[in-house]
N, C-alpha and C positions, 0 to 999 in steps of 0.2 A: 717153818714160817719165821719171819723176822720178829724182832722184839715188839712187845706191846708197850706203849707209853700211855700213862694216865696223868692228866692234869686235873687236880682237884682244887676246889675252893677251900682255902684254909683261913682260920680266924687270924686276926692280927690285933695289936693293941689299940689301933685307931678305930676299927670297925666293930670290935667286940667279938664274943664267941660265936662260932658257927651255929646257926639255928638248927634245931632238931627237925627231922623230917616231919612235915605236918601230918596229923592223923588223917588217914584215908587218902593221902595224896597218891596220885598215879605217878609212877616213875616211867618216863617216856624217853626213848632213845630215837635219835633222828640221824639217818645216814647222810653224811655230808662230806664234801671235798674241801670246803672253805670255812666252815663254822658260821656261815651266814644263811645258807639256803639248804633245803632238802634237795639234793641234786645228785644222788648216787644210788646205784644198785647195791644190794646187800653185799655181794661178793667183791665189788670194786670200791666200796667205801673206804677211804683212807682214815676217816674219823667218824665217830659217833658222838653227838652232843647229847648229854643226858640231863634231863630236867625233872624236877618234882613239880607236878601240876595239880592245883586245886581249883575249885570254882572261882576263887577270888584272885589267885596269883600264881606265878611260876617262878622257879629259881633254878639257875644252872647248878648242877651237882658236880659234874665232871665232864671232861672230854677224853675220849679214849682214841688213841691213834695207832695205826698199823702201817708198817713199812712195806710189807709184801702182800699185795692184793691181786685179785683177778682183774682182767680188763672188763670194760662195760658189756662185752658179749658173753662174759662168764668164763672165758678161757684163762687158765692159769699160766703164769709166766714160766713156771717150772713144773713139769708134770709130776704127779705123785705126792705133792705137798697138800696137806689138809689145811685149808685156809678158813674153813667154816667153824670147826670145833673151837679154836681159840677165840673167835668172835662171839660165839654163843656163850662161852665161859666168861668173857669180859662183860657181857650184857646181863649176867645173872642178877636177879633182883629187879630188873625192869619189867613193867607190865605190858607196855606197848612198844613196838618198833615201827617207825615210818620209813619207807624206802620207795624208790622208783620201781624196782622190780626185785623179785626173789625167786629162786628155783624151788621146786617141790621138795628135794631133800633138805635144803637149808630151812625152808619153812617148817618141815616136820621136826627138825632138831630144835628150832625155836619153840614150837608149841609144846614139845616134851619138856622144855625148860620153863614152861608156864609164861612164855613171852608171846604175845599176840601180834603177828606181823600184819601191817597194813600197807598195801600198795597204793601209791598216789600216782595219778596218770601223767603228771608233768611237774617239773621243778617249781618250787615256791619257797618263799622265805620261811625260815624257822619260826619267826614271829607269827606268820599266818597259820602254821601248823598248830602252834600252841594256843592261839586264839580259837581255832576251830575245836580243839580238844576241850577248852573251857566251855564253849557253847554246848557241846555234847553233854558235858557234866551238868550244866545249868538247866538244860531243857529235859527232854525225855530221852535218856540214853537208850540205845538199842540193846536188845537182850544180851548180846555177847559182852557189851561194855558193863552192863549191870552185874554180870557174873564176875568180871574182872574187878569191879568195885567192891563186891562182896568179899572177894579173896584179899583185896588190899585193905580191908577193914574200914571201908567208907560207910558201911551200913551194918546194922546189927542183924538183919534178917537175910535169909536166902533170897536170891532174885526171884521175882514173880514173873511168870510168863503167861498170866491169864489174859493179857491184852493181845496175845497172838492168836491168829486163827489158823 
């Protein structure tokens, strides 16, 4: 697999020091080709935009770029290369991954790395994805998200599933 490039937000003298990750923030990765829209399958994503998201705000943490990716059908450009494991390693620390599609083996690797994959049926702007994530955080998060929030330190107690039938 080709090199992995990381673009991180760094502090400068004008803007001051880099803010600490907000307590309980979800780290969200978005599969993108252009850093504007969620518009890529997991295997074919050339980039992942990574944000910290809270109920009140979001901030870009970094962009991770890959040179060697699968095409949108999932076919590798060169057989025998593992393009999934480097992506999973690059996304370690993320809680959620939004993408257009993902295969079963890739999803299993993400889940074992404690990253919850979320398939979105059609392309949409990164801003829409982040707003929808905030709405889920502000309202009644589904049980799977409450578990992720508990693991992220957003709540002191274990998730309650009493409202499920």
